[in-house]
N, CA, C and O atoms as CSV, one atom per row, in Angstrom:
chain,resi,resn,atom,element,x,y,z
A,1,MET,N,N,9.522,-227.849,-206.903
A,1,MET,CA,C,9.150,-227.416,-205.112
A,1,MET,C,C,10.510,-226.930,-204.211
A,1,MET,O,O,11.291,-227.684,-203.630
A,2,GLU,N,N,10.559,-225.418,-204.269
A,2,GLU,CA,C,11.718,-225.077,-203.341
A,2,GLU,C,C,11.694,-225.503,-201.941
A,2,GLU,O,O,10.563,-225.238,-201.536
A,3,SER,N,N,12.743,-226.310,-200.510
A,3,SER,CA,C,12.608,-227.072,-200.039
A,3,SER,C,C,12.920,-225.490,-198.509
A,3,SER,O,O,13.837,-224.871,-197.970
A,4,GLU,N,N,12.278,-225.537,-198.505
A,4,GLU,CA,C,12.571,-224.134,-196.807
A,4,GLU,C,C,14.024,-224.822,-196.150
A,4,GLU,O,O,14.248,-226.023,-196.003
A,5,LYS,N,N,14.660,-224.011,-195.908
A,5,LYS,CA,C,15.589,-223.435,-195.255
A,5,LYS,C,C,15.656,-223.415,-193.903
A,5,LYS,O,O,15.392,-222.232,-193.688
A,6,SER,N,N,15.828,-223.916,-192.841
A,6,SER,CA,C,15.812,-223.457,-191.506
A,6,SER,C,C,17.359,-222.080,-191.492
A,6,SER,O,O,18.481,-222.043,-191.997
A,7,PRO,N,N,16.643,-221.282,-190.728
A,7,PRO,CA,C,18.256,-220.462,-190.514
A,7,PRO,C,C,18.805,-220.655,-189.469
A,7,PRO,O,O,18.395,-220.827,-188.321
A,8,LYS,N,N,19.954,-220.611,-190.010
A,8,LYS,CA,C,20.767,-221.279,-188.972
A,8,LYS,C,C,21.020,-220.518,-187.716
A,8,LYS,O,O,21.272,-219.314,-187.763
A,9,LYS,N,N,20.948,-221.348,-186.305
A,9,LYS,CA,C,21.358,-220.172,-185.269
A,9,LYS,C,C,22.748,-220.088,-185.124
A,9,LYS,O,O,23.413,-221.116,-185.259
A,10,GLU,N,N,23.460,-218.677,-184.789
A,10,GLU,CA,C,24.434,-218.603,-184.971
A,10,GLU,C,C,24.839,-219.301,-183.026
A,10,GLU,O,O,24.276,-219.314,-181.932
A,11,THR,N,N,26.020,-219.725,-183.583
A,11,THR,CA,C,26.928,-220.306,-182.028
A,11,THR,C,C,27.934,-220.035,-181.530
A,11,THR,O,O,28.781,-220.101,-182.421
A,12,PHE,N,N,28.335,-219.788,-180.715
A,12,PHE,CA,C,29.871,-219.816,-180.027
A,12,PHE,C,C,30.538,-220.514,-180.573
A,12,PHE,O,O,30.029,-221.607,-180.822
A,13,PRO,N,N,31.963,-220.291,-181.038
A,13,PRO,CA,C,32.490,-221.535,-181.533
A,13,PRO,C,C,33.746,-221.886,-180.201
A,13,PRO,O,O,34.869,-221.423,-180.001
A,14,THR,N,N,32.833,-223.017,-179.402
A,14,THR,CA,C,33.483,-222.844,-177.785
A,14,THR,C,C,34.448,-223.921,-177.761
A,14,THR,O,O,34.712,-224.314,-176.624
A,15,ILE,N,N,35.257,-224.710,-179.044
A,15,ILE,CA,C,35.806,-225.259,-178.690
A,15,ILE,C,C,36.653,-225.195,-179.550
A,15,ILE,O,O,37.330,-226.223,-179.557
A,16,PRO,N,N,37.063,-224.201,-180.574
A,16,PRO,CA,C,38.137,-223.241,-180.700
A,16,PRO,C,C,38.450,-222.191,-180.129
A,16,PRO,O,O,39.233,-221.517,-180.798
A,17,VAL,N,N,38.093,-221.645,-178.903
A,17,VAL,CA,C,37.828,-221.295,-177.574
A,17,VAL,C,C,38.767,-221.219,-177.512
A,17,VAL,O,O,39.615,-220.427,-177.924
A,18,ILE,N,N,38.748,-222.331,-176.797
A,18,ILE,CA,C,39.169,-223.310,-176.033
A,18,ILE,C,C,40.670,-223.711,-176.403
A,18,ILE,O,O,41.775,-223.408,-175.954
A,19,ILE,N,N,40.138,-224.638,-177.559
A,19,ILE,CA,C,42.146,-224.712,-178.040
A,19,ILE,C,C,42.841,-223.405,-178.342
A,19,ILE,O,O,42.843,-223.197,-177.128
A,20,LEU,N,N,43.165,-222.816,-178.610
A,20,LEU,CA,C,42.935,-221.501,-178.680
A,20,LEU,C,C,43.961,-220.710,-177.746
A,20,LEU,O,O,45.036,-220.139,-177.930
A,21,VAL,N,N,42.824,-221.032,-176.270
A,21,VAL,CA,C,43.376,-220.263,-175.030
A,21,VAL,C,C,44.248,-221.174,-174.315
A,21,VAL,O,O,45.071,-220.684,-173.542
A,22,THR,N,N,44.179,-222.502,-174.473
A,22,THR,CA,C,44.982,-223.931,-174.123
A,22,THR,C,C,46.426,-223.554,-174.766
A,22,THR,O,O,47.433,-223.628,-174.062
A,23,GLY,N,N,46.455,-223.382,-175.342
A,23,GLY,CA,C,47.455,-223.091,-177.229
A,23,GLY,C,C,48.368,-221.785,-176.370
A,23,GLY,O,O,49.488,-221.976,-175.897
A,24,ILE,N,N,47.729,-220.646,-176.307
A,24,ILE,CA,C,48.451,-219.423,-175.624
A,24,ILE,C,C,49.195,-219.953,-174.303
A,24,ILE,O,O,50.410,-219.997,-174.111
A,25,LEU,N,N,48.174,-220.340,-173.456
A,25,LEU,CA,C,48.577,-220.485,-171.618
A,25,LEU,C,C,50.094,-221.252,-171.609
A,25,LEU,O,O,51.078,-220.898,-170.959
A,26,TRP,N,N,49.980,-222.408,-172.529
A,26,TRP,CA,C,50.868,-223.446,-172.672
A,26,TRP,C,C,52.138,-223.036,-173.286
A,26,TRP,O,O,53.139,-223.636,-172.896
A,27,LEU,N,N,52.330,-221.785,-174.505
A,27,LEU,CA,C,53.093,-220.811,-174.767
A,27,LEU,C,C,53.919,-220.141,-174.322
A,27,LEU,O,O,55.082,-219.908,-174.653
A,28,ILE,N,N,53.043,-219.688,-173.222
A,28,ILE,CA,C,53.721,-218.602,-172.633
A,28,ILE,C,C,53.935,-219.225,-171.104
A,28,ILE,O,O,54.687,-218.488,-170.467
A,29,ASN,N,N,53.497,-220.343,-170.358
A,29,ASN,CA,C,54.271,-220.909,-169.944
A,29,ASN,C,C,55.908,-221.672,-170.469
A,29,ASN,O,O,57.008,-221.423,-169.975
A,30,GLU,N,N,55.688,-222.350,-171.267
A,30,GLU,CA,C,56.616,-223.071,-172.058
A,30,GLU,C,C,57.910,-221.750,-172.469
A,30,GLU,O,O,59.036,-222.202,-172.678
A,31,LEU,N,N,57.786,-220.628,-172.544
A,31,LEU,CA,C,57.943,-219.279,-173.051
A,31,LEU,C,C,59.046,-218.846,-170.901
A,31,LEU,O,O,59.987,-218.063,-170.770
A,32,ASN,N,N,58.738,-219.246,-170.353
A,32,ASN,CA,C,58.529,-218.633,-168.565
A,32,ASN,C,C,58.508,-217.683,-168.844
A,32,ASN,O,O,59.565,-217.162,-168.488
A,33,ILE,N,N,57.512,-216.595,-169.625
A,33,ILE,CA,C,57.081,-215.209,-169.184
A,33,ILE,C,C,55.705,-215.082,-168.543
A,33,ILE,O,O,55.023,-214.058,-168.496
A,34,LEU,N,N,55.342,-216.549,-167.950
A,34,LEU,CA,C,54.174,-216.407,-166.761
A,34,LEU,C,C,54.237,-218.052,-166.922
A,34,LEU,O,O,54.127,-218.770,-167.916
A,35,THR,N,N,54.490,-218.385,-165.333
A,35,THR,CA,C,54.448,-220.147,-164.880
A,35,THR,C,C,53.078,-220.277,-164.101
A,35,THR,O,O,52.594,-219.608,-163.188
A,36,ILE,N,N,52.677,-221.270,-164.726
A,36,ILE,CA,C,50.808,-221.622,-164.778
A,36,ILE,C,C,51.658,-222.850,-163.860
A,36,ILE,O,O,52.465,-223.450,-164.570
A,37,ASN,N,N,51.630,-223.177,-162.867
A,37,ASN,CA,C,51.131,-224.526,-162.136
A,37,ASN,C,C,49.748,-224.868,-161.604
A,37,ASN,O,O,49.221,-224.541,-160.540
A,38,ILE,N,N,49.330,-225.550,-162.531
A,38,ILE,CA,C,47.499,-225.987,-162.240
A,38,ILE,C,C,47.798,-227.420,-162.673
A,38,ILE,O,O,48.172,-227.924,-163.732
A,39,PRO,N,N,47.536,-227.823,-161.629
A,39,PRO,CA,C,47.826,-229.653,-162.305
A,39,PRO,C,C,46.626,-229.768,-162.437
A,39,PRO,O,O,46.586,-230.681,-163.262
A,40,TRP,N,N,44.951,-229.342,-162.091
A,40,TRP,CA,C,44.010,-229.727,-162.236
A,40,TRP,C,C,43.356,-228.786,-163.669
A,40,TRP,O,O,42.197,-228.427,-163.881
A,41,PHE,N,N,44.567,-228.586,-164.474
A,41,PHE,CA,C,43.707,-227.571,-165.543
A,41,PHE,C,C,42.749,-228.768,-166.982
A,41,PHE,O,O,41.763,-228.657,-167.710
A,42,PRO,N,N,43.657,-229.644,-166.749
A,42,PRO,CA,C,43.258,-230.733,-167.370
A,42,PRO,C,C,41.553,-231.655,-167.681
A,42,PRO,O,O,40.940,-232.193,-168.604
A,43,VAL,N,N,41.400,-231.337,-166.135
A,43,VAL,CA,C,39.770,-231.041,-165.349
A,43,VAL,C,C,39.352,-230.764,-165.967
A,43,VAL,O,O,38.891,-231.373,-166.933
A,44,VAL,N,N,39.291,-229.047,-165.540
A,44,VAL,CA,C,38.756,-228.311,-166.449
A,44,VAL,C,C,38.306,-228.107,-168.098
A,44,VAL,O,O,37.329,-227.742,-168.753
A,45,LEU,N,N,39.844,-228.647,-168.320
A,45,LEU,CA,C,39.100,-229.146,-170.319
A,45,LEU,C,C,38.089,-229.807,-170.555
A,45,LEU,O,O,37.225,-229.571,-171.399
A,46,ILE,N,N,38.162,-230.809,-169.694
A,46,ILE,CA,C,37.204,-232.536,-169.416
A,46,ILE,C,C,35.881,-231.807,-169.124
A,46,ILE,O,O,34.868,-232.038,-169.784
A,47,ILE,N,N,35.921,-230.961,-168.161
A,47,ILE,CA,C,34.231,-230.126,-167.569
A,47,ILE,C,C,33.694,-229.597,-168.816
A,47,ILE,O,O,32.725,-229.884,-169.519
A,48,VAL,N,N,34.672,-228.695,-168.872
A,48,VAL,CA,C,33.724,-228.187,-170.829
A,48,VAL,C,C,33.241,-229.157,-171.308
A,48,VAL,O,O,32.055,-229.484,-171.255
A,49,GLY,N,N,34.652,-230.057,-172.141
A,49,GLY,CA,C,33.551,-230.389,-173.259
A,49,GLY,C,C,32.755,-231.652,-172.857
A,49,GLY,O,O,32.575,-232.540,-173.691
A,50,VAL,N,N,32.262,-231.755,-171.567
A,50,VAL,CA,C,31.139,-232.833,-171.160
A,50,VAL,C,C,29.986,-231.941,-171.043
A,50,VAL,O,O,28.825,-232.338,-171.145
A,51,ALA,N,N,30.399,-230.463,-170.780
A,51,ALA,CA,C,29.393,-229.361,-170.725
A,51,ALA,C,C,28.750,-228.920,-172.024
A,51,ALA,O,O,27.586,-228.606,-172.276
A,52,GLY,N,N,30.007,-228.996,-172.895
A,52,GLY,CA,C,29.390,-229.036,-174.382
A,52,GLY,C,C,28.389,-230.479,-175.242
A,52,GLY,O,O,27.265,-230.578,-175.732
A,53,LEU,N,N,29.351,-231.220,-175.081
A,53,LEU,CA,C,28.253,-232.746,-175.525
A,53,LEU,C,C,26.734,-232.907,-174.954
A,53,LEU,O,O,25.794,-233.202,-175.690
A,54,ILE,N,N,26.584,-232.636,-173.292
A,54,ILE,CA,C,25.392,-232.393,-173.129
A,54,ILE,C,C,24.260,-231.028,-173.631
A,54,ILE,O,O,23.045,-230.945,-173.813
A,55,GLU,N,N,25.265,-230.215,-173.710
A,55,GLU,CA,C,24.326,-228.962,-174.715
A,55,GLU,C,C,23.826,-229.615,-175.514
A,55,GLU,O,O,22.686,-230.073,-175.440
A,56,PHE,N,N,25.167,-229.872,-177.056
A,56,PHE,CA,C,24.903,-230.328,-178.214
A,56,PHE,C,C,23.703,-231.119,-178.256
A,56,PHE,O,O,22.798,-231.036,-179.087
A,57,TYR,N,N,23.826,-232.189,-176.896
A,57,TYR,CA,C,22.655,-233.228,-177.041
A,57,TYR,C,C,21.008,-232.534,-176.770
A,57,TYR,O,O,20.015,-232.843,-177.429
A,58,LYS,N,N,21.031,-231.898,-176.044
A,58,LYS,CA,C,19.960,-231.417,-175.200
A,58,LYS,C,C,19.083,-230.635,-176.849
A,58,LYS,O,O,17.959,-230.808,-177.321
A,59,ARG,N,N,20.483,-229.622,-177.376
A,59,ARG,CA,C,19.342,-228.786,-178.777
A,59,ARG,C,C,18.515,-230.137,-179.647
A,59,ARG,O,O,17.553,-229.933,-180.387
A,60,LYS,N,N,19.058,-231.407,-179.406
A,60,LYS,CA,C,18.477,-232.165,-180.475
A,60,LYS,C,C,17.057,-232.316,-180.303
A,60,LYS,O,O,16.398,-232.942,-181.133
């Protein structure tokens, strides 16, 4: 008896994109190509992370 596999829902890779963008911005800032002085940038990452967790648990 074969079990039916439900098709996986395609999801956007949010966490890898956030990490990639953060790394690129950090590199650009360290190379002095573009000065990014956003003291609340970590707060934005925290908010995005919390939103991702909320979405994850809403889907369950």
